VEXDREN-2710 file (C-alpha; in Angstrom, 1 decimal):
% VEXDREN-2710
k/r/px/py/pz
1/MET/81.8/28.7/-64.9
2/THR/84.8/28.9/-67.2
3/ALA/88.4/27.9/-67.4
4/SER/90.9/30.5/-66.3
5/PRO/92.4/32.2/-69.3
6/SER/96.1/32.1/-69.9
7/LEU/98.2/35.1/-69.0
8/ALA/98.7/35.8/-72.7
9/GLN/95.0/36.0/-73.3
10/ALA/94.4/38.2/-70.3
11/THR/97.0/40.7/-71.3
12/ARG/96.4/40.9/-75.1
13/PRO/95.3/44.3/-76.6
14/VAL/91.7/45.5/-76.5
15/PRO/89.8/43.6/-79.2
16/TRP/88.1/45.2/-82.2
17/TYR/84.6/44.6/-81.0
18/ILE/85.1/46.6/-77.8
19/TRP/86.4/49.6/-79.8
20/LEU/83.3/49.3/-82.1
21/ALA/81.1/49.3/-79.0
22/VAL/82.8/52.5/-77.8
23/VAL/82.3/54.1/-81.3
24/ALA/78.6/53.1/-81.3
25/ALA/77.9/54.6/-77.9
26/THR/79.7/57.8/-78.8
27/SER/77.8/58.0/-82.1
28/ALA/74.5/57.6/-80.3
29/MET/75.2/60.4/-77.8
30/VAL/76.5/62.8/-80.4
31/GLY/73.5/62.0/-82.6
32/VAL/70.9/62.4/-79.8
33/HIS/72.2/65.9/-78.7
34/TRP/72.6/67.0/-82.3
35/ASP/69.1/65.8/-83.1
36/ILE/67.6/67.6/-80.1
37/SER/69.4/70.8/-81.1
38/TRP/68.2/70.3/-84.7
39/HIS/64.6/70.2/-83.5
40/ARG/65.1/73.3/-81.3
41/SER/67.0/75.3/-84.0
42/ILE/65.6/74.2/-87.3
43/GLY/62.6/71.9/-86.6
44/ARG/62.0/68.6/-88.2
45/ASP/62.7/69.0/-92.0
46/SER/63.4/65.3/-93.0
47/PHE/64.0/61.9/-91.6
48/LEU/67.5/61.5/-93.1
49/THR/69.2/64.3/-91.2
50/PRO/72.9/63.9/-90.3
51/ALA/71.8/63.8/-86.6
52/HIS/69.4/60.9/-87.3
53/ILE/72.1/59.1/-89.3
54/ALA/74.5/59.4/-86.3
55/ILE/71.9/58.0/-84.0
56/TYR/71.0/55.0/-86.1
57/LEU/74.7/54.3/-86.9
58/CYS/74.9/53.1/-83.3
59/GLY/72.2/50.5/-84.0
60/VAL/73.8/49.4/-87.2
61/LEU/77.3/49.1/-85.7
62/ALA/75.9/47.2/-82.7
63/GLY/73.8/44.9/-84.8
64/ILE/76.4/44.0/-87.4
65/SER/79.5/43.8/-85.2
66/CYS/77.8/41.8/-82.4
67/GLY/76.0/39.6/-85.0
68/TYR/79.3/38.8/-86.6
69/LEU/80.9/38.2/-83.2
70/ILE/78.1/35.7/-82.3
71/LEU/78.2/33.9/-85.6
72/SER/82.0/33.7/-85.7
73/THR/82.1/32.4/-82.2
74/THR/79.4/29.8/-82.9
75/PHE/80.7/28.4/-86.1
76/GLY/84.4/29.2/-85.9
77/ASN/87.2/27.6/-83.8
78/VAL/88.0/30.7/-81.8
79/PRO/89.3/31.0/-78.2
80/LEU/86.4/33.3/-77.4
81/LYS/84.1/30.2/-77.4
82/GLN/85.6/29.1/-74.1
83/THR/84.4/32.4/-72.5
84/SER/80.9/32.7/-74.1
85/VAL/77.3/31.8/-73.3
86/ASN/74.8/29.7/-75.2
87/VAL/71.6/31.3/-76.4
88/TRP/69.3/29.2/-78.6
89/GLY/72.2/27.2/-79.9
90/LEU/74.3/30.3/-80.7
91/ARG/77.5/31.2/-78.7
92/GLY/79.1/34.5/-78.0
93/PRO/79.8/36.9/-75.2
94/LEU/76.8/37.8/-73.1
95/GLY/77.2/41.5/-73.9
96/ALA/77.1/40.8/-77.6
97/PHE/73.6/39.3/-77.4
98/ILE/72.4/42.2/-75.3
99/ALA/73.9/44.9/-77.6
100/ALA/72.7/43.1/-80.7
101/TRP/69.1/43.1/-79.4
102/GLY/69.4/46.8/-78.5
103/GLY/70.6/47.6/-82.0
104/PHE/67.6/45.8/-83.5
105/VAL/65.2/47.7/-81.3
106/MET/66.9/51.0/-82.3
107/LEU/66.4/50.2/-86.0
108/ILE/62.8/49.2/-85.7
109/SER/62.1/52.5/-83.9
110/ALA/63.1/54.4/-87.0
111/PRO/60.0/53.8/-89.2
112/PHE/57.9/54.2/-86.0
113/ASP/59.4/57.7/-85.4
114/ASP/58.9/58.7/-89.0
115/TRP/55.3/57.6/-89.0
116/TRP/54.7/59.4/-85.7
117/HIS/55.9/62.7/-87.1
118/ASN/54.0/62.3/-90.3
119/ALA/50.8/61.5/-88.4
120/TYR/51.0/64.0/-85.6
121/GLY/53.3/66.7/-87.0
122/LEU/56.1/68.4/-85.1
123/ASP/57.0/66.7/-81.9
124/VAL/59.0/68.8/-79.4
125/LYS/58.7/66.3/-76.5
126/ILE/61.5/63.9/-75.6
127/LEU/59.1/61.5/-73.9
128/SER/57.1/60.4/-76.9
129/PRO/56.4/56.7/-77.7
130/PRO/58.9/56.4/-80.6
131/HIS/61.5/58.2/-78.7
132/MET/61.1/55.8/-75.8
133/VAL/61.5/52.8/-78.1
134/LEU/64.6/54.4/-79.4
135/ALA/65.9/55.2/-75.9
136/LEU/65.2/51.6/-74.9
137/GLY/67.4/50.4/-77.8
138/MET/70.2/52.8/-77.0
139/VAL/70.2/51.9/-73.3
140/THR/70.3/48.2/-74.1
141/VAL/73.2/48.8/-76.5
142/GLU/75.1/50.6/-73.9
143/ILE/74.3/48.0/-71.2
144/GLY/75.5/45.4/-73.6
145/ALA/78.7/47.3/-74.2
146/LEU/79.2/47.5/-70.4
147/VAL/78.7/43.7/-70.1
148/LEU/80.9/43.1/-73.1
149/ILE/83.7/45.2/-71.6
150/ALA/83.2/43.8/-68.1
151/GLY/83.6/40.2/-69.3
152/ARG/86.9/41.1/-70.9
153/MET/88.0/43.5/-68.1
154/ASN/87.5/40.9/-65.3
155/ARG/89.7/38.4/-67.2
156/ALA/92.4/40.9/-68.0
157/GLU/95.6/41.9/-66.1
158/GLY/98.1/44.7/-66.1
159/ARG/97.8/47.5/-68.7
160/ALA/95.0/45.7/-70.6
161/ARG/92.8/45.8/-67.5
162/SER/93.5/49.4/-66.9
163/VAL/92.6/50.4/-70.5
164/LEU/89.4/48.3/-70.3
165/THR/88.4/49.9/-67.0
166/ASN/88.8/53.3/-68.5
167/LEU/86.6/52.2/-71.5
168/PHE/84.1/50.8/-69.0
169/LEU/83.9/54.1/-67.1
170/TYR/83.5/56.0/-70.4
171/ILE/80.6/53.8/-71.5
172/GLY/79.1/54.2/-68.0
173/ALA/79.3/58.0/-68.5
174/MET/77.5/57.7/-71.8
175/VAL/74.7/55.8/-69.9
176/LEU/74.5/58.9/-67.6
177/VAL/74.4/61.2/-70.6
178/LEU/71.5/59.2/-72.1
179/LYS/69.6/58.9/-68.8
180/LEU/69.8/62.7/-68.2
181/VAL/68.8/63.3/-71.9
182/ILE/65.7/61.2/-71.4
183/SER/64.8/63.2/-68.3
184/MET/65.7/66.6/-69.9
185/ASP/62.1/67.8/-69.7
186/TYR/62.4/67.8/-65.9
187/THR/66.0/69.1/-65.5
188/PHE/66.0/72.5/-67.2
189/VAL/67.3/75.3/-65.1
190/ALA/63.8/76.8/-64.7
191/ILE/62.8/73.6/-62.8
192/GLN/65.9/73.4/-60.5
193/HIS/64.2/75.1/-57.6
194/SER/61.5/72.5/-57.7
195/GLY/61.4/69.2/-55.8
196/VAL/60.5/67.3/-58.9
197/PHE/64.0/68.1/-60.3
198/TYR/65.8/66.5/-57.4
199/ARG/63.4/63.5/-57.5
200/VAL/64.0/62.9/-61.2
201/VAL/67.8/63.2/-60.9
202/SER/67.8/60.8/-57.9
203/MET/65.9/58.3/-60.0
204/VAL/68.5/58.2/-62.7
205/VAL/72.0/59.0/-61.3
206/PRO/73.0/57.4/-58.0
207/GLY/72.4/53.8/-59.1
208/ALA/74.7/54.3/-62.2
209/LEU/77.4/56.0/-60.1
210/VAL/77.6/53.2/-57.5
211/ALA/77.4/50.4/-60.1
212/LEU/80.4/51.8/-61.9
213/SER/82.3/52.2/-58.6
214/ARG/81.4/48.6/-57.4
215/ALA/82.2/47.0/-60.8
216/THR/85.6/48.6/-61.3
217/GLY/86.8/48.9/-57.7
218/ARG/88.4/52.2/-58.5
219/LYS/88.3/54.9/-55.8
220/TRP/87.3/57.7/-58.1
221/ALA/85.1/55.8/-60.5
222/ALA/81.9/57.9/-59.9
223/THR/83.9/61.1/-60.1
224/THR/85.4/60.0/-63.4
225/ALA/82.0/59.2/-64.9
226/GLY/80.6/62.5/-63.6
227/ALA/83.5/64.4/-65.1
228/ILE/83.1/62.7/-68.5
229/TYR/79.4/63.5/-68.5
230/SER/80.0/67.1/-67.6
231/LEU/82.7/67.6/-70.2
232/VAL/80.6/66.0/-72.9
233/ILE/77.7/68.4/-72.3
234/ILE/80.0/71.4/-71.9
235/GLY/81.5/70.4/-75.3
236/PHE/78.1/70.5/-76.9
237/ILE/77.5/74.0/-75.3
238/TRP/80.7/75.3/-76.8
239/ILE/80.6/73.6/-80.2
240/LEU/77.0/73.5/-81.4
241/PRO/76.5/77.3/-81.6
242/LEU/79.5/77.6/-83.9
243/PHE/77.3/76.2/-86.7
244/PRO/74.6/78.2/-88.4
245/ALA/71.0/77.2/-88.3
246/THR/67.7/78.8/-89.5
247/PRO/64.2/77.7/-88.5
248/LYS/62.2/75.9/-91.2
249/LEU/59.0/75.6/-89.3
250/GLY/56.8/78.2/-87.7
251/PRO/55.7/80.1/-85.8
252/VAL/59.1/81.6/-85.0
253/TYR/59.0/83.6/-81.8
254/TYR/62.7/83.8/-81.3
255/GLN/65.1/84.3/-84.1
256/VAL/67.7/81.5/-84.1
257/THR/70.9/81.9/-86.2
258/HIS/72.9/78.9/-84.9
259/PHE/72.3/75.5/-83.4
260/VAL/70.9/75.7/-79.8
261/PRO/73.0/73.7/-77.4
262/PRO/71.7/71.7/-74.3
263/PRO/71.5/73.4/-70.9
264/PHE/74.5/73.4/-68.6
265/PRO/75.2/70.0/-67.1
266/VAL/73.7/69.1/-63.7
267/LEU/76.4/69.3/-61.0
268/ILE/76.4/65.6/-60.3
269/ILE/80.2/65.6/-60.2
270/ILE/80.1/67.2/-56.7
271/PRO/78.0/64.5/-55.0
272/ALA/80.0/62.0/-57.0
273/VAL/83.2/63.1/-55.3
274/VAL/81.7/62.9/-51.9
275/LEU/80.2/59.5/-52.6
276/ASP/83.6/58.2/-53.8
277/LEU/85.1/59.3/-50.6
278/LEU/82.3/57.7/-48.6
279/TRP/82.4/54.4/-50.5
280/ALA/86.2/54.2/-50.2
281/ARG/86.0/54.5/-46.4
282/PHE/82.9/52.4/-45.7
283/ARG/82.6/50.0/-48.7
284/ASN/82.4/47.0/-46.2
285/TRP/79.2/48.3/-44.6
286/ASN/75.9/46.4/-45.0
287/SER/74.5/47.1/-48.4
288/TRP/71.2/48.6/-47.1
289/LEU/73.0/50.8/-44.6
290/LEU/75.4/52.0/-47.2
291/SER/72.5/52.7/-49.6
292/ILE/70.6/54.7/-47.0
293/VAL/73.6/56.8/-46.1
294/SER/74.5/57.3/-49.8
295/GLY/70.9/58.3/-50.7
296/PHE/70.8/61.0/-48.0
297/VAL/74.3/62.2/-49.0
298/PHE/73.5/62.4/-52.7
299/VAL/70.3/64.4/-52.3
300/THR/71.8/66.7/-49.6
301/ILE/74.9/67.5/-51.6
302/LEU/73.0/68.0/-54.8
303/LEU/70.5/70.3/-53.2
304/ALA/73.3/72.3/-51.5
305/VAL/75.2/72.9/-54.8
306/GLN/72.5/72.9/-57.5
307/TRP/70.1/75.3/-55.8
308/PRO/72.5/78.3/-55.7
309/PHE/74.1/77.3/-59.0
310/ALA/70.6/77.5/-60.6
311/ASP/70.4/81.1/-59.3
312/PHE/73.7/81.8/-61.0
313/LEU/72.6/80.2/-64.3
314/GLN/69.6/82.5/-64.3
315/SER/71.7/85.6/-63.6
316/VAL/73.3/87.9/-66.2
317/TYR/76.7/86.4/-65.4
318/ALA/75.8/83.1/-67.0
319/ARG/74.4/84.6/-70.3
320/ASN/77.6/83.9/-72.3
321/TRP/79.1/81.2/-74.4
322/ILE/80.7/79.5/-71.4
323/PHE/77.5/78.7/-69.5
324/GLY/75.1/79.0/-72.4
325/SER/72.1/80.5/-70.5
326/SER/71.2/82.9/-73.3
327/TYR/70.3/80.2/-75.9
328/PHE/66.6/79.6/-76.7
329/ASP/64.5/77.5/-79.1
330/TYR/62.9/79.3/-82.0
331/HIS/59.4/78.5/-80.6
332/THR/60.2/80.1/-77.2
333/ARG/57.7/82.9/-76.6
334/PRO/59.0/86.3/-75.2
335/THR/56.6/85.9/-72.3
336/SER/58.0/82.4/-71.5
337/VAL/59.4/81.7/-68.0
338/LEU/62.6/80.7/-69.8
339/MET/63.2/84.1/-71.5
340/ARG/62.3/85.9/-68.3
341/TYR/64.9/83.8/-66.4
342/ALA/62.4/82.8/-63.8
343/PHE/61.7/79.6/-62.0
344/LEU/58.7/77.3/-62.5
345/THR/56.7/76.7/-59.3
346/PHE/55.8/73.1/-59.5
347/ASP/55.6/72.9/-55.7
348/LYS/52.7/75.1/-54.6
349/THR/53.5/74.7/-50.9
350/SER/56.5/74.0/-48.7
351/ALA/54.9/70.7/-47.8
352/GLN/54.8/69.6/-51.5
353/PHE/58.4/70.6/-51.9
354/PHE/59.6/68.6/-48.9
355/ARG/57.4/65.7/-49.9
356/GLU/59.3/65.7/-53.3
357/LEU/62.6/65.8/-51.5
358/GLY/61.6/62.9/-49.3
359/MET/60.7/61.0/-52.5
360/ALA/64.1/62.0/-53.9
361/VAL/65.9/60.5/-50.9
362/ALA/63.8/57.3/-51.1
363/PHE/64.5/56.9/-54.9
364/ALA/68.2/57.6/-54.2
365/ILE/68.3/54.9/-51.6
366/VAL/66.6/52.3/-53.7
367/THR/68.5/53.0/-56.9
368/THR/71.8/52.9/-54.9
369/ARG/70.9/49.5/-53.6
370/VAL/70.0/48.3/-57.1
371/GLY/73.3/49.8/-58.4
372/LEU/75.3/48.0/-55.7
373/ALA/73.7/44.7/-56.8
374/CYS/74.3/45.4/-60.5
375/GLY/77.8/46.6/-59.9
376/GLY/78.6/43.5/-57.9
377/TRP/77.3/41.3/-60.8
378/LEU/79.2/43.3/-63.4
379/GLY/82.4/42.8/-61.3
380/ARG/81.9/39.0/-61.5
381/VAL/81.0/38.7/-65.2
382/ARG/83.6/36.6/-67.1
383/ARG/81.7/35.6/-70.3
END
C-alpha cells in the first residue's frame, strides 16, 4: 500500500498529535467519572460544570488537532502524505479522520444533552439518548486514537515502537474504562450475583482484551490493559471523596458530604492474566477454536473470582476508603438494597441464571472472535 519508511522516520520521537490523542482520551475518562460523581453527589446544577468541560475538551482536542493534521497533510508538503489515506479529496492518517468525526459527534451531543435535561429534568440513568450519542463520539475518538497510534507503531522500530505500544495499550485501557462506564447500570456490586452481570461484562471486555493482544503482539498486553483500568478506577475511589460536595437537588435520603466515587473495579485483570498465558501458548490455533476456548475461560475465571469478591465487597471489611463500599448517592433510600448490602435477584430460578451464563459464554466467544479480527487488522495498519 505504501512505500517503506526510512529508518530515521521509523525511529523518530512520538509526534505531537499522538500525545494530544492521549490527552484527549484521558480528559474524557476523567470527565465522565467526575460527571457521574457530580450527579450522584450534587445533582445537575448547570451545564458548564468542570466535569462537562473536561468531557467536551476531548471532542475539542480531537476535532481541532485531527482537523489541522488532515489539512496540513492535504495542502502541505509533508512526509506524512506518503502514509496517509484519501477521503473526499483530503489526505491524512486514517485515525485522524475517525477521531475528528468522533469529536464532532461529541460536540453535537452537548446541546442535545442540555435540552434533554431541561425537558425531562434530573436524569440519573447512564443509558439515556444524549448520553449514548456522547458515548458514541467518545468511543469513536478513542478508536481513532488507536488507529492513529497503530499506523505509527507498525512503522516504528526500537524504542519508538516500544513507547507507541505502551501508548496504544493505555488508549486500549481507556476504551475498557469507557465500555464499563456505559454498562455501569448492570455492574454494580448488588448485581454481581446475577447472570446478567456476567453477560454484560462478557459483551464488552473479552473482545477489547484480545484485540490489544493481537495488535501489539505483547505477551502481557491484556494484563497491562486490565491493570491500567483497575488503577484508574481505584484512583477515583481514593481521590474523589477528598473533595467536599453537597446535594443541590432533592429529595435527599442520604446526607452526602463529599464526591461519591465509582464502585470498585470489576476483577477483569484475573481472567486477563489467564488469557494472556493461554494466547501466548496457543496463539497459532484456529481463530474459532481459540475464541471458543477463550470465551469459556473468561466467563469461568470471572465467575470464580468475582462471585466471592462481591460477597467481600458487601461485607463490613470493605466499608472503608480502600474498597469504597460505604459510599452512596444522596437519593439512595435507607430501605434500598444498596444500603442493606444485599444482592438483587434478577434471576428468579437456577435455570434463568444458567441461561444467562450460557449467553455470557456465547457473547464472550463471539466478541473474542471479533476482537481477533480487529486486532489483526490493527496490527497491519500502516497509514
